[in-house]
C-alpha positions as CSV (number, residue, x, y, z in Angstrom):
1,M,-0.1,0.1,0.0
2,F,0.8,3.7,-0.1
3,C,-1.3,6.4,1.5
4,Y,-0.2,9.6,2.5
5,Q,-3.7,11.5,2.5
6,C,-4.1,12.4,6.3
7,E,-1.5,14.3,8.6
8,E,-0.7,11.3,11.0
9,T,0.8,9.6,7.8
10,M,3.9,7.4,8.9
11,N,6.9,9.5,9.5
12,G,5.2,12.3,7.6
13,E,6.0,10.6,4.4
14,G,3.4,7.8,3.8
15,C,2.0,4.5,5.1
16,T,3.4,1.4,3.3
17,K,2.3,-1.4,5.4
18,N,-0.6,-0.6,7.5
19,G,-2.2,2.9,7.8
20,M,-1.8,4.9,11.1
21,C,-5.5,5.1,11.1
22,G,-5.5,1.4,11.4
23,K,-6.3,0.7,7.8
24,K,-5.0,-2.5,6.3
25,G,-3.0,-2.5,3.1
26,E,-5.8,-4.6,1.4
27,I,-8.2,-1.7,2.2
28,A,-5.8,1.2,1.1
29,D,-5.3,-1.0,-2.4
30,L,-9.0,-1.4,-2.9
31,Q,-9.9,2.2,-2.2
32,D,-7.3,3.0,-4.8
33,D,-9.4,0.8,-7.2
34,L,-12.4,2.7,-6.2
35,I,-11.2,6.0,-7.0
36,Y,-10.0,4.7,-10.3
37,V,-13.7,3.3,-11.1
38,L,-14.9,6.6,-10.0
39,K,-12.7,8.4,-12.5
40,S,-14.1,6.1,-15.3
41,I,-17.7,6.7,-14.4
42,A,-17.2,10.4,-14.3
43,F,-15.6,10.2,-18.0
44,Y,-18.9,8.8,-19.2
45,N,-21.2,10.5,-17.0
46,Q,-19.9,13.9,-18.2
47,K,-21.0,12.9,-21.6
48,A,-24.3,11.6,-20.2
49,R,-24.8,14.7,-18.3
50,E,-24.2,17.0,-21.6
51,A,-26.7,14.8,-23.3
52,G,-29.5,15.1,-20.6
53,I,-29.5,11.7,-19.9
54,S,-27.6,11.4,-16.6
55,E,-29.5,10.2,-13.5
56,K,-29.5,11.3,-9.9
57,N,-28.7,7.9,-8.6
58,T,-25.3,8.4,-10.2
59,D,-24.7,11.5,-8.3
60,E,-25.7,9.6,-5.0
61,F,-23.3,6.9,-5.6
62,M,-20.4,9.2,-6.5
63,L,-20.9,11.1,-3.2
64,D,-21.1,7.7,-0.9
65,A,-18.0,6.3,-2.7
66,L,-15.7,9.3,-2.4
67,F,-16.9,9.7,1.5
68,S,-16.2,6.0,2.2
69,T,-12.4,6.7,1.3
70,I,-12.0,9.4,3.6
71,T,-9.6,8.7,6.5
72,N,-11.2,6.6,9.3
73,T,-14.5,6.0,7.3
74,D,-14.9,2.4,6.0
75,F,-12.5,-0.3,7.1
76,R,-14.4,-3.1,5.6
77,T,-13.2,-5.0,2.6
78,S,-16.6,-6.0,1.7
79,G,-17.9,-2.4,1.9
80,I,-15.2,-1.1,-0.6
81,Q,-15.5,-3.9,-2.7
82,D,-19.2,-3.8,-3.0
83,R,-18.8,0.0,-4.1
84,I,-16.4,-1.3,-6.6
85,D,-18.7,-3.8,-7.9
86,R,-21.7,-1.4,-8.2
87,G,-19.4,1.1,-9.7
88,L,-18.3,-1.0,-12.4
89,K,-21.7,-2.2,-13.2
90,L,-22.9,1.7,-13.2
91,Q,-20.2,2.5,-15.7
92,S,-21.0,-0.2,-17.9
93,E,-24.8,1.0,-18.0
94,I,-23.7,4.5,-18.5
95,R,-21.5,3.6,-21.5
96,Q,-24.4,1.4,-23.0
97,K,-26.7,4.2,-22.9
98,L,-24.3,6.5,-24.6
99,Q,-24.0,3.9,-27.1
100,D,-27.6,3.3,-27.7
101,N,-28.0,7.0,-28.2
102,N,-24.9,7.3,-30.7
103,L,-23.5,9.7,-28.3
104,L,-19.9,7.9,-27.8
105,N,-17.2,7.7,-30.4
106,E,-15.3,4.7,-29.6
107,K,-12.3,5.7,-31.5
108,D,-9.3,7.2,-29.5
109,L,-11.1,6.6,-26.1
110,P,-8.5,7.5,-23.1
111,E,-7.3,4.5,-21.0
112,I,-9.7,5.7,-18.1
113,A,-12.5,4.8,-20.6
114,T,-11.5,1.2,-21.3
115,L,-11.9,0.0,-17.6
116,T,-13.6,-3.3,-17.1
117,P,-14.1,-5.7,-14.4
118,E,-11.7,-8.0,-16.1
119,N,-8.9,-5.5,-16.5
120,L,-9.2,-3.5,-13.0
121,K,-7.0,-6.3,-11.4
122,D,-4.3,-5.6,-13.8
123,I,-4.1,-1.7,-13.6
124,N,-1.8,-0.2,-11.0
125,T,-4.2,2.4,-9.5
126,C,-1.8,3.6,-6.8
127,I,-0.9,7.4,-6.8
128,L,2.6,6.7,-7.5
129,T,2.0,5.9,-11.0
130,T,2.0,9.7,-11.7
131,E,5.7,10.0,-12.3
132,D,6.0,14.0,-12.2
133,E,6.0,15.0,-8.5
134,D,4.5,18.2,-8.9
135,I,1.6,16.9,-11.1
136,R,1.2,14.0,-8.9
137,S,1.0,16.6,-5.8
138,L,-1.6,18.8,-7.7
139,R,-3.9,15.5,-8.5
140,E,-3.7,14.3,-5.0
141,L,-4.5,17.8,-3.7
142,L,-7.6,17.9,-6.1
143,I,-8.8,14.4,-5.2
144,Y,-8.6,14.9,-1.5
145,G,-10.5,18.3,-2.1
146,I,-13.5,16.6,-3.8
147,K,-13.3,14.0,-1.2
148,G,-14.4,16.7,1.2
149,I,-16.8,18.2,-1.1
150,A,-18.6,14.9,-1.4
151,A,-18.9,14.5,2.3
152,Y,-20.7,17.8,2.9
153,A,-22.8,17.2,-0.3
154,H,-23.6,13.8,1.1
155,H,-24.9,15.2,4.5
156,A,-26.9,17.9,2.5
157,M,-28.4,15.2,0.3
158,M,-29.4,13.1,3.3
159,L,-31.7,16.4,4.1
160,G,-33.1,16.5,0.6
161,R,-30.7,19.2,-1.0
162,Y,-29.0,18.2,-4.1
163,N,-26.8,20.4,-6.3
164,K,-26.2,19.0,-9.8
165,K,-23.2,21.7,-10.3
166,I,-21.5,20.3,-7.5
167,N,-21.6,16.9,-8.8
168,K,-20.6,18.2,-12.2
169,F,-17.5,19.6,-10.8
170,I,-16.6,16.5,-8.8
171,E,-16.6,14.6,-12.5
172,E,-14.5,17.5,-13.9
173,A,-12.0,17.2,-11.3
174,L,-11.9,13.1,-11.4
175,V,-11.4,13.3,-15.1
176,A,-8.8,16.0,-15.0
177,T,-6.4,13.9,-12.8
178,T,-6.3,11.4,-15.7
179,D,-5.3,14.0,-18.3
180,D,-1.4,14.2,-19.0
181,S,-1.9,17.2,-21.2
182,L,-2.9,19.3,-18.2
183,T,0.0,21.8,-17.0
184,D,0.6,22.5,-13.3
185,K,-0.9,25.9,-14.0
186,K,-4.3,24.3,-15.2
187,L,-4.2,22.0,-12.3
188,I,-3.5,24.8,-9.7
189,S,-6.5,26.5,-11.2
190,L,-8.8,23.6,-10.6
191,V,-7.6,23.3,-7.1
192,L,-8.7,26.7,-6.4
193,K,-11.9,26.0,-8.3
194,C,-12.2,23.2,-5.7
195,G,-12.1,25.7,-3.1
196,E,-14.8,27.8,-4.7
197,K,-16.9,24.7,-4.7
198,G,-16.0,24.0,-1.1
199,F,-17.7,27.3,-0.2
200,D,-20.7,26.5,-2.2
201,V,-21.1,23.1,-0.7
202,M,-20.6,24.3,2.9
203,A,-23.3,26.9,2.2
204,E,-25.6,24.2,0.6
205,L,-25.4,22.1,3.8
206,D,-25.6,25.3,6.0
207,M,-29.1,26.0,4.2
208,A,-30.0,22.2,4.5
209,N,-29.1,22.2,8.4
210,T,-30.8,25.7,9.4
211,A,-33.9,24.8,7.3
212,T,-34.6,21.6,8.9
213,F,-33.3,22.2,12.4
214,G,-33.5,25.9,12.9
215,N,-30.5,28.3,13.3
216,P,-27.8,27.3,16.0
217,E,-28.4,29.1,19.4
218,P,-25.4,29.9,22.1
219,T,-26.0,27.1,24.3
220,L,-24.4,25.6,27.6
221,V,-24.4,21.9,27.0
222,N,-24.1,19.4,29.8
223,I,-21.1,17.1,29.8
224,G,-22.3,15.0,32.9
225,T,-24.6,12.0,32.8
226,S,-27.9,10.7,34.1
227,D,-28.8,7.6,35.8
228,K,-30.7,6.0,32.9
229,P,-29.0,4.0,30.2
230,G,-27.9,5.6,27.1
231,I,-27.0,5.5,23.4
232,L,-24.1,7.7,22.3
233,I,-24.1,9.1,18.7
234,S,-21.0,10.1,17.1
235,G,-19.9,11.2,13.5
236,H,-21.4,14.3,11.8
237,D,-24.7,13.3,10.3
238,L,-27.6,15.3,12.0
239,H,-30.3,13.4,10.2
240,D,-29.5,10.2,11.8
241,L,-29.5,11.8,15.1
242,K,-33.0,13.3,14.4
243,Q,-34.1,9.6,13.4
244,L,-32.5,8.2,16.6
245,L,-34.2,10.8,19.0
246,D,-37.6,10.1,17.3
247,Q,-37.2,6.5,17.9
248,T,-36.1,6.8,21.3
249,E,-38.6,9.2,22.7
250,G,-40.7,7.7,25.5
251,T,-38.6,4.5,25.8
252,G,-36.5,5.5,29.0
253,I,-33.1,5.7,27.0
254,D,-31.3,8.7,27.0
255,V,-29.1,10.1,24.1
256,Y,-25.7,11.6,24.2
257,T,-23.7,13.3,21.5
258,H,-20.1,12.7,21.0
259,G,-17.2,14.2,19.0
260,E,-18.5,16.5,16.1
261,M,-22.1,15.8,17.1
262,L,-21.7,18.1,20.1
263,P,-22.8,21.3,17.9
264,A,-26.4,19.3,17.5
265,N,-27.2,20.4,21.2
266,S,-27.4,24.0,19.9
267,Y,-30.2,23.5,17.4
268,P,-33.9,24.4,18.3
269,E,-35.4,21.2,17.0
270,F,-33.1,19.1,19.0
271,K,-33.8,21.1,22.2
272,K,-37.3,19.6,22.1
273,Y,-36.0,16.4,23.1
274,G,-35.9,16.1,27.0
275,H,-33.9,12.9,26.6
276,L,-31.1,14.4,24.5
277,I,-29.0,14.8,27.7
278,G,-25.8,16.5,26.5
279,N,-22.4,15.6,25.2
280,Y,-20.2,12.9,26.4
281,G,-16.3,12.9,26.1
282,G,-14.3,14.7,23.7
283,S,-12.5,14.2,20.5
284,W,-12.8,11.2,18.0
285,W,-9.4,9.9,18.8
286,R,-10.5,9.2,22.5
287,Q,-13.2,7.0,21.5
288,Q,-11.7,3.6,22.6
289,Q,-11.6,4.8,26.5
290,E,-14.8,6.8,26.2
291,F,-16.8,4.1,24.3
292,E,-15.8,1.5,26.6
293,S,-16.8,3.6,29.8
294,F,-20.0,4.5,28.2
295,N,-21.6,1.2,28.8
296,G,-24.6,1.6,26.2
297,P,-24.6,1.3,22.4
298,I,-22.5,3.5,20.2
299,L,-23.9,4.6,16.7
300,L,-21.3,6.0,14.2
301,T,-22.9,7.9,11.4
302,T,-19.8,8.8,9.6
303,N,-15.9,9.3,10.0
304,C,-14.1,9.2,12.3
305,I,-14.2,5.7,13.5
306,V,-11.1,4.4,15.3
307,P,-10.6,0.5,15.4
308,P,-12.6,-0.6,18.3
309,R,-11.6,-2.8,21.2
310,N,-13.3,-6.2,21.8
311,S,-14.8,-5.0,24.9
312,Y,-17.3,-2.7,23.2
313,I,-17.6,-4.0,19.7
314,D,-20.5,-6.0,20.2
315,R,-22.4,-2.7,21.1
316,L,-21.0,-0.6,18.0
317,Y,-23.2,0.1,15.3
318,T,-22.3,1.9,12.0
319,T,-24.5,3.5,9.1
320,G,-24.1,5.3,6.1
321,P,-20.4,5.8,4.6
322,V,-18.8,4.4,7.8
323,G,-18.1,0.6,8.4
324,Y,-16.1,-1.9,10.5
325,D,-16.0,-5.5,10.6
326,G,-17.6,-7.0,13.6
327,A,-19.6,-4.0,14.1
328,T,-23.5,-4.0,13.1
329,H,-24.1,-1.9,10.1
330,I,-27.6,-0.3,9.5
331,V,-28.8,0.3,6.2
332,A,-31.6,2.6,5.2
333,E,-34.5,1.4,3.6
334,D,-36.7,3.8,1.9
335,G,-34.7,6.6,3.3
336,K,-35.5,5.5,6.8
337,K,-33.3,3.8,9.4
338,D,-34.6,1.3,11.9
339,F,-32.7,1.7,15.1
340,S,-34.8,-0.7,17.3
341,T,-32.1,-3.1,17.7
342,I,-30.0,-0.5,19.2
343,I,-32.8,0.7,21.7
344,E,-33.5,-2.7,22.7
345,Q,-29.7,-3.3,23.4
346,A,-29.6,0.1,25.4
347,K,-32.3,-1.2,27.8
348,T,-30.1,-3.9,29.0
349,C,-27.1,-1.7,29.6
350,E,-26.1,0.1,32.8
351,P,-25.9,3.8,32.8
352,P,-22.8,5.5,31.4
353,V,-19.7,6.1,33.6
354,Q,-19.6,9.8,34.5
355,L,-16.3,11.1,33.0
356,E,-16.6,14.9,33.8
357,E,-19.3,17.5,35.1
358,G,-20.3,20.9,34.1
359,T,-20.9,22.5,30.6
360,I,-19.4,23.9,27.6
361,M,-20.7,26.3,25.1
362,T,-21.4,26.1,21.3
363,G,-23.8,27.4,19.1
364,F,-22.0,30.5,17.8
365,A,-22.9,30.1,14.1
366,Y,-23.0,33.3,11.9
367,N,-26.5,34.1,12.6
368,S,-26.1,34.2,16.4
369,V,-22.7,36.1,16.1
370,L,-23.8,38.7,13.5
371,S,-27.1,39.3,15.5
372,N,-24.8,40.6,18.1
373,A,-22.2,42.4,15.9
374,D,-22.7,45.8,17.5
375,K,-21.7,44.3,20.9
376,I,-18.5,42.8,19.5
377,V,-17.8,45.8,17.2
378,N,-18.1,48.2,20.1
379,A,-15.7,45.9,22.0
380,V,-13.1,46.0,19.1
381,K,-13.5,49.8,18.9
382,A,-13.0,50.3,22.7
383,G,-9.8,48.2,22.5
384,K,-11.1,45.5,24.6
385,I,-10.9,42.8,21.7
386,K,-7.7,43.5,19.6
387,K,-7.4,40.2,17.8
388,F,-9.6,37.4,16.7
389,I,-7.8,34.1,16.1
390,V,-9.5,31.4,13.9
391,M,-8.4,28.0,15.3
392,A,-10.6,25.6,13.3
393,G,-10.0,22.3,11.8
394,C,-9.3,18.7,13.3
395,D,-7.7,17.1,16.4
396,G,-5.7,14.2,16.5
397,R,-3.9,12.0,18.9
398,H,-0.2,13.1,18.5
399,K,1.4,14.7,21.5
400,E,2.3,17.5,19.3
401,R,-1.2,18.7,19.4
402,Q,-0.7,19.9,22.8
403,Y,0.5,23.0,20.9
404,Y,-3.1,24.3,20.4
405,T,-4.1,23.8,24.1
406,D,-1.0,26.0,25.1
407,F,-1.4,28.5,22.4
408,A,-5.0,29.0,23.4
409,E,-3.9,29.4,27.2
410,A,-1.1,31.9,26.0
411,L,-3.4,34.2,24.2
412,P,-3.6,37.6,25.8
413,Q,-6.9,38.4,27.4
414,D,-7.9,40.9,24.6
415,A,-8.0,37.9,21.7
416,V,-10.9,35.8,20.9
417,I,-10.8,32.2,19.4
418,L,-13.1,31.6,16.4
419,T,-13.3,27.8,16.1
420,A,-15.1,24.9,14.3
421,G,-14.3,21.2,14.0
422,C,-12.9,18.9,16.6
423,A,-9.9,21.0,17.0
424,K,-11.9,22.9,19.6
425,Y,-11.7,19.9,22.2
426,R,-7.9,21.1,22.8
427,Y,-9.3,24.3,24.6
428,N,-13.2,24.3,24.8
429,K,-12.9,23.0,28.2
430,L,-10.7,25.7,29.6
431,N,-11.8,28.5,31.7
432,L,-10.7,31.4,29.2
433,G,-13.4,33.9,30.5
434,E,-15.4,36.6,28.6
435,I,-14.8,40.0,27.3
436,D,-18.0,42.1,28.0
437,G,-20.1,39.1,28.2
438,I,-18.6,37.8,24.7
439,P,-16.9,34.2,25.5
440,R,-13.3,34.2,24.3
441,V,-14.1,31.0,22.4
442,L,-16.8,31.4,20.0
443,D,-17.6,27.6,18.7
444,A,-19.3,27.7,15.2
445,G,-19.9,24.0,15.2
446,Q,-18.7,21.2,13.1
447,C,-15.8,21.5,10.4
448,N,-18.4,22.3,7.8
449,D,-19.2,25.2,9.9
450,S,-16.0,26.8,9.0
451,F,-18.3,28.4,6.5
452,S,-19.7,30.2,9.3
453,L,-16.5,31.4,10.6
454,I,-15.8,32.8,7.1
455,V,-19.4,34.7,7.0
456,I,-18.6,36.0,10.6
457,A,-15.2,37.3,9.6
458,Q,-16.5,38.9,6.5
459,G,-19.4,40.5,8.4
460,L,-17.6,41.8,11.4
461,M,-14.6,43.0,9.4
462,S,-17.2,44.9,7.2
463,R,-18.7,46.5,10.0
464,L,-15.3,47.7,11.0
465,G,-14.7,49.3,7.8
466,F,-12.0,46.8,6.4
467,I,-12.3,46.2,2.6
468,D,-9.6,43.5,2.5
469,V,-10.0,40.9,5.4
470,N,-6.1,40.3,5.3
471,E,-5.8,44.0,6.8
472,A,-8.1,43.1,9.4
473,P,-7.6,41.9,13.2
474,I,-8.0,38.4,12.3
475,S,-5.3,35.5,12.1
476,Y,-5.6,32.0,11.2
477,N,-3.8,29.1,13.1
478,I,-5.4,26.1,11.5
479,A,-5.0,22.3,12.4
480,W,-5.6,19.6,10.0
481,Y,-6.0,15.6,9.9
482,E,-7.9,14.6,7.1
483,Q,-9.6,15.5,3.6
484,K,-12.5,17.7,4.7
485,A,-9.8,20.0,6.4
486,V,-7.9,20.1,3.0
487,L,-11.3,21.3,1.4
488,V,-11.7,23.8,4.1
489,L,-8.2,25.2,3.4
490,L,-8.6,25.4,-0.5
491,T,-11.7,27.4,0.2
492,L,-9.7,30.0,2.5
493,L,-7.1,30.2,-0.3
494,R,-9.9,30.7,-3.0
495,L,-11.3,33.5,-0.8
496,E,-7.7,35.0,-1.2
497,I,-7.0,34.6,2.6
498,R,-3.4,34.8,3.3
499,N,-0.9,34.4,6.0
500,I,-2.3,31.0,7.4
501,T,-0.5,29.1,10.0
502,L,-0.9,25.5,9.2
503,G,-0.1,22.2,11.2
504,P,1.1,20.3,13.2
505,K,2.7,19.1,10.0
506,L,2.4,20.2,6.5
507,P,0.8,17.7,4.1
508,A,3.0,15.0,2.8
509,F,1.4,15.0,-0.7
510,I,2.5,18.8,-1.1
511,S,5.6,18.6,-3.1
512,P,8.5,21.3,-2.4
513,N,7.7,23.1,-5.8
514,I,3.9,23.4,-5.2
515,L,4.7,24.3,-1.4
516,K,6.8,27.1,-2.9
517,V,4.0,28.4,-4.9
518,L,1.6,28.3,-2.1
519,V,4.1,30.0,0.2
520,E,4.7,32.6,-2.6
521,K,1.0,33.4,-3.3
522,F,-0.8,33.0,-0.2
523,N,2.2,33.0,2.7
524,I,1.2,29.8,4.0
525,T,3.4,29.2,7.1
526,P,3.9,25.8,9.2
527,N,3.4,26.2,12.8
528,S,6.7,26.2,15.1
529,T,6.6,27.3,18.5
530,V,3.8,28.9,20.5
531,E,6.0,32.0,21.3
532,A,7.1,32.3,17.9
533,D,3.8,32.0,16.2
534,M,2.0,34.3,18.7
535,E,4.4,37.0,17.9
536,R,3.6,36.6,14.2
537,L,-0.2,36.1,14.5
538,L,-0.8,38.9,17.1
539,K,0.9,41.6,14.9
């Protein structure tokens, strides 16, 4: 195998035997094959789309398949192989449809169009087959960006929002990674276009979430436990949470959020459920200990799953794009999921072991923050707030991420942190205080709610009279881990935001020459020490 799509890749270079995430070589190879199949589907579906004969089920399949290859998502050989088989069948059907309508010129088809179930096993689908290091780097950057797009589009799709333009770009990007005639300049242009589509898809998901569940509100979330059995829901999918809450109502079973599901507690729709007790535990990488102590069943709705311990795998359930051998996988039927098996098991379990007590604050999406913009702007004008620091992104297990806790603690009292994603677990339980009633940590929500941070920054800076956000009192200290964070970074770059500090390590898939381009154009800087970065980011 060879995989370097996440921040924790072996030695900062690439995993070659087993993934640091727990992924086996066989799964990594199958995921490479699946991406290759998707490229072939994209080639044919572009033509079908132009002819008006493309079908929605193709778009749905593409989103699910791309999502399944994100770090810490589907660890099952059967799960990835099933998608490969379905993809090959779908590709054949689209090709036949084009042939039946005389829309396919069989002469001079590119290699990607000649894929069949028989010759897939003979094709080297590893990313290293692209010999030019810089072209390979840009192709991978583009693929990881569209994986992020697919994840957010998949969530929106679950709530009934569907944007053909998003899928059209996914196809364009996939096909572009097979075109040897494209120069690095053209690929850089596509990478930035990916960032543009990233903004669009996050806006699409925001509309889906707020139309369905209301606008998030600043909310103190309980982090203690009750004396009843519970179900713990992790991942990112709010539609799954709604179905679980509906089905557990009146059963005597409590529901707790975990990890990136924490922000769900701030949506008005979810506040209606008295048995949504609060949030249990912290970031995704702590789940082995926290899932074990929870005692009840756990439902994983998306990434990020960590290979489970045997002590709780019998009460671990997966659904949607995520899967793990030994865990029970729940499939939707006619758009609905039956969680009765989880509920019945929960009734036989002990209440969760309490890990901590108290509350943490979330719910500072753009609607709630900008509705109080005058208060924040006045605090800035009065010199009480001198700097906003965007500390969004991912958390991870390595000790070097203590940097983000230390950085948050070292910030002066006149600095406010804007955050989204699981990176917040490095500092959201610290007592950092307030400024004139404004919490010094404003948590906008999940990683996709980085969209909110962009809208907040633009709104506040506009009210403060700044035309260029790069001249405003706002700095970016971003932590990344996986491909959704790659998309968020590309979105920031497409918006011409410069001087971003990125860490804990720079992506291994970025070649020195491409890194030089990013540094020269956007002044991306790797993080170093708290002291050095503090001095630079507070200027």
